[in-house]
C-alpha positions in Angstrom: 0.0 0.0 0.0 1.3 3.4 -0.9 1.3 6.0 1.9 1.2 9.6 0.9 2.2 12.4 3.1 0.9 15.8 3.2 3.0 18.9 3.4 1.9 19.5 7.0 3.5 16.2 8.2 6.9 16.7 6.3 9.8 17.7 8.8 13.0 19.3 7.4 16.3 17.9 9.2 18.0 21.2 8.6 17.8 23.4 11.9 16.2 26.7 11.4 17.8 29.9 11.9 16.1 30.3 15.2 17.3 26.9 16.4 20.8 27.6 15.4 20.8 31.0 17.4 19.4 29.3 20.4 22.1 26.6 20.2 24.9 29.1 19.8 23.6 31.1 22.8 23.4 27.9 24.8 27.0 26.8 23.9 28.4 30.3 24.6 26.7 30.4 28.0 28.1 27.0 28.7 31.7 28.0 27.7 31.5 31.2 29.5 30.2 29.4 32.8 33.2 26.9 32.5 35.7 29.8 32.1 34.2 31.7 35.1 34.3 28.5 37.1 38.0 28.0 36.2 38.9 31.5 36.9 37.0 31.3 40.2 39.0 28.1 41.1 42.3 29.7 40.2 41.5 32.7 42.4 40.5 30.6 45.3 43.9 28.6 44.7 45.8 31.8 44.7 44.0 33.1 47.9 44.7 29.9 49.7 48.3 30.0 48.6 48.5 33.7 49.5 47.1 33.0 53.0 49.4 30.1 53.4 52.6 32.2 52.4 51.4 35.0 54.7 51.2 32.5 57.6 54.8 31.4 56.8 56.0 34.9 56.6 56.0 35.2 52.9 53.9 38.4 52.8 51.4 37.0 50.2 53.8 37.3 47.3 52.6 35.0 44.6 55.6 34.9 42.3 58.4 32.4 42.9 61.0 35.1 42.8 59.0 37.1 45.4 58.5 34.0 47.6 62.2 33.3 47.4 63.1 36.8 48.5 60.5 36.9 51.2 61.2 33.4 52.7 64.9 33.2 51.9 67.1 31.4 54.6 70.8 32.6 55.5 72.0 29.7 53.4 70.0 30.7 50.3 66.7 29.7 49.0 63.3 29.3 50.5 63.0 27.3 53.8 62.0 23.6 53.5 59.0 24.3 55.4 57.7 26.8 53.0 58.4 24.6 50.1 56.5 21.8 51.6 53.5 23.9 52.4 53.4 25.4 48.9 53.6 21.9 47.4 50.3 21.1 49.1 48.7 23.7 47.0 50.8 24.0 43.9 53.3 21.1 43.1 54.7 22.8 40.1 55.5 26.0 42.0 57.0 24.0 44.9 59.3 22.2 42.4 60.3 25.6 40.8 61.1 26.8 44.4 63.1 23.7 45.2 65.2 24.2 42.1 65.9 27.8 43.1 66.9 26.8 46.6 69.4 24.3 45.3 70.8 26.8 42.8 71.2 29.4 45.5 72.8 27.0 47.9 75.4 26.1 45.3 76.0 29.8 44.6 76.3 30.7 48.3 78.7 27.9 48.9 80.9 28.9 46.0 81.0 32.4 47.1 81.6 31.4 50.7 84.7 29.5 49.7 86.0 32.4 47.6 85.3 34.9 50.4 86.9 32.7 53.0 90.1 32.3 51.0 90.5 36.1 51.1 89.7 36.4 54.8 91.7 33.4 55.9 95.3 35.0 56.3 93.6 37.8 58.5 91.8 35.4 60.7 94.9 33.2 61.1 97.1 36.1 62.1 94.5 37.3 64.6 94.4 34.0 66.2 98.2 33.9 66.6 98.2 37.3 68.0 95.4 36.7 70.5 97.5 34.0 72.1 100.1 36.5 73.3 97.5 39.3 74.5 96.8 38.0 78.0 100.5 37.4 78.6 101.5 40.9 77.4 98.8 42.4 79.5 99.9 40.6 82.7 103.5 41.4 82.1 103.0 45.1 81.6 101.2 45.3 84.9 104.0 43.7 86.7 106.5 45.8 85.0 104.6 49.0 86.0 104.4 48.0 89.5 108.1 47.3 89.7 108.9 50.7 88.2 106.4 52.6 90.6 107.2 50.6 93.8 110.9 49.8 93.2 114.0 51.9 92.8 115.5 51.0 89.5 117.3 54.3 88.7 120.9 54.8 87.7 122.4 54.6 91.3 120.1 51.9 92.3 121.3 48.5 93.6 119.6 46.8 90.6 121.6 48.9 88.2 124.8 48.0 90.1 123.8 44.4 89.7 123.3 45.0 86.0 126.8 46.5 85.6 128.8 44.2 87.9 126.8 41.0 87.4 126.5 40.5 91.1 123.1 39.3 91.4 123.2 39.5 95.2 122.6 43.1 94.9 119.2 42.4 93.1 116.2 43.6 94.8 112.7 41.8 94.7 111.3 44.6 92.6 114.2 44.5 90.3 113.8 40.7 89.8 110.1 41.3 89.2 110.9 43.9 86.5 113.3 41.6 84.7 111.0 38.5 84.9 107.9 40.7 83.6 110.1 42.0 80.8 110.9 38.5 79.5 107.2 37.7 79.7 106.4 40.8 77.5 109.1 39.7 75.2 107.7 36.2 74.8 104.2 37.7 74.1 105.7 39.8 71.4 107.3 36.8 69.8 103.9 35.2 69.7 102.5 38.3 67.8 105.3 37.9 65.2 103.9 34.5 64.5 107.2 32.7 63.5 110.3 33.1 65.7 111.9 36.3 64.4 115.7 36.6 63.7 118.2 38.0 66.2 118.0 41.6 64.8 114.2 41.7 65.4 114.7 40.3 68.9 117.2 43.2 69.7 114.7 45.7 68.4 112.0 44.3 70.6 114.3 44.2 73.8 115.4 47.9 73.0 111.9 49.1 73.1 111.3 47.7 76.6 111.9 49.7 79.8 115.3 49.3 81.4 117.0 49.2 84.8 119.2 52.3 85.2 116.7 54.7 83.4 114.8 57.2 85.4 111.3 56.4 86.6 109.8 58.8 84.2 111.6 57.3 81.2 110.4 53.8 82.0 106.9 55.0 82.8 106.9 56.7 79.4 107.8 53.6 77.6 105.4 51.5 79.6 102.6 53.9 78.6 103.5 53.7 75.0 103.4 49.9 75.3 100.1 50.0 77.0 98.6 52.1 74.2 99.9 49.8 71.6 98.5 46.9 73.3 95.1 48.5 73.7 95.0 49.2 69.9 96.1 45.6 69.2 93.4 44.2 71.4 90.7 46.5 69.9 91.7 45.3 66.4 91.2 41.7 67.4 88.0 42.4 69.1 86.6 44.1 65.9 87.7 41.2 63.7 85.8 38.9 66.1 82.7 41.1 66.1 82.7 41.5 62.2 83.2 37.8 61.7 80.3 36.9 63.9 78.1 39.5 62.2 79.0 38.2 58.8 78.2 34.5 59.9 74.8 35.6 61.2 73.8 37.7 58.2 75.5 35.9 55.2 76.4 32.5 56.5 80.0 33.1 55.8 82.8 35.6 56.5 83.2 38.2 53.8 86.7 38.8 52.3 87.0 42.4 53.0 87.0 41.9 56.8 90.5 43.5 56.9 89.4 46.6 55.1 86.4 47.1 57.4 88.4 46.4 60.4 91.0 49.2 59.6 88.2 51.5 58.9 86.6 50.9 62.3 89.8 50.7 64.1 90.9 54.1 63.1 88.3 55.9 65.4 89.7 53.9 68.3 93.3 54.5 67.5 92.8 58.2 67.0 91.1 58.4 70.5 93.9 56.3 72.1 96.6 58.4 70.7 95.1 61.6 72.3 94.8 59.8 75.6 98.5 58.6 75.4 99.6 62.2 74.7 97.7 63.3 77.7 99.2 60.5 80.0 102.8 61.4 78.7 102.3 65.0 79.4 101.2 64.1 82.9 104.4 62.0 83.3 106.5 64.9 82.1 104.9 67.4 84.4 105.2 65.1 87.5 108.7 64.4 86.9 109.8 68.0 86.9 111.6 69.0 90.2 109.4 71.0 92.5 110.7 73.7 95.0 109.7 72.7 98.5 110.1 74.4 101.9 112.2 72.9 104.6 109.2 71.6 106.3 107.9 69.7 103.2 108.8 66.7 101.2 107.9 65.6 97.7 105.5 62.6 97.6 103.7 60.8 94.7 100.0 60.6 95.0 98.0 57.5 94.0 97.5 59.1 90.4 101.3 59.4 90.0 101.4 63.2 90.5 104.1 64.9 92.6 102.8 66.7 95.8 104.5 68.9 98.4 103.5 67.4 101.6 104.3 68.7 105.1 106.7 66.4 106.9 104.3 66.1 109.9 101.7 64.7 107.5 103.9 62.1 105.8 102.5 59.2 107.9 98.9 60.3 107.1 99.8 60.6 103.3 101.3 57.1 103.3 98.1 55.7 104.7 96.3 57.5 101.8 98.5 55.8 99.2 101.2 58.4 98.7 104.8 57.4 98.2 108.1 59.3 98.9 109.5 60.5 95.7 113.0 59.3 95.0 
């Protein structure tokens, strides 16, 4: 049987313009919604990462470079804690940070090695000189006591012992003076590092106070040695301070530590030189003979200054720390 269809029952498979427009709108809305959703997810991820880094002290920096600079450790790179936390949110960023950390550690180690090679000679000399500081300080103190308390002048028994070789004339203060001088000499040899030749040893001995000189002359030499020792000690203290600061800040000692030490030491040395000049002027003024009355004697006060004291007050002056001037 043949079936005939009427135009009203015939369906055209080709979508109409309205259908195509509606479908395009639907697809566009679907793509737009997907993009909005993805963007929302990315923003949420960044917000979580930002909050995480802020909690770790990163300040919310989203770039790897920013994170490295905000969370850097003294040895270079981001801390392991920060990398682990970032990896929970973004593994790719964590791998990037780990690579940066390893690269920075290698660069830091390489630079630390170069810088230490530059600083090594200065640090080694400082260690050698530090060994003699305490010894020289103690020797100078004993030497100064022997000069102030004893009689080591030209006509003293100790000088006669020096000239004649008769050690029976040596006084206890004279023996103390000689012993402390040897101790200071040995401390100076440690400062030289290796044992110096005979000529250098003679120069070191010549600069020390000597029996047979006036008290003022020996005190002048002692003050000069004390000033030199103070500057040397300050220099070693500065080196130690700068080395510690470098270790804490950079993780290694910078090679220009010698230059920085000299710059900082200059202020101290200038001040010490002025103080030494004042002390030497004081010694010169106290060593000048003073006219006294028949009823007075010259005594040295606890500060080393010459004072005219009434003979009747000598006993009381001694109790106060005064000494008779020779």
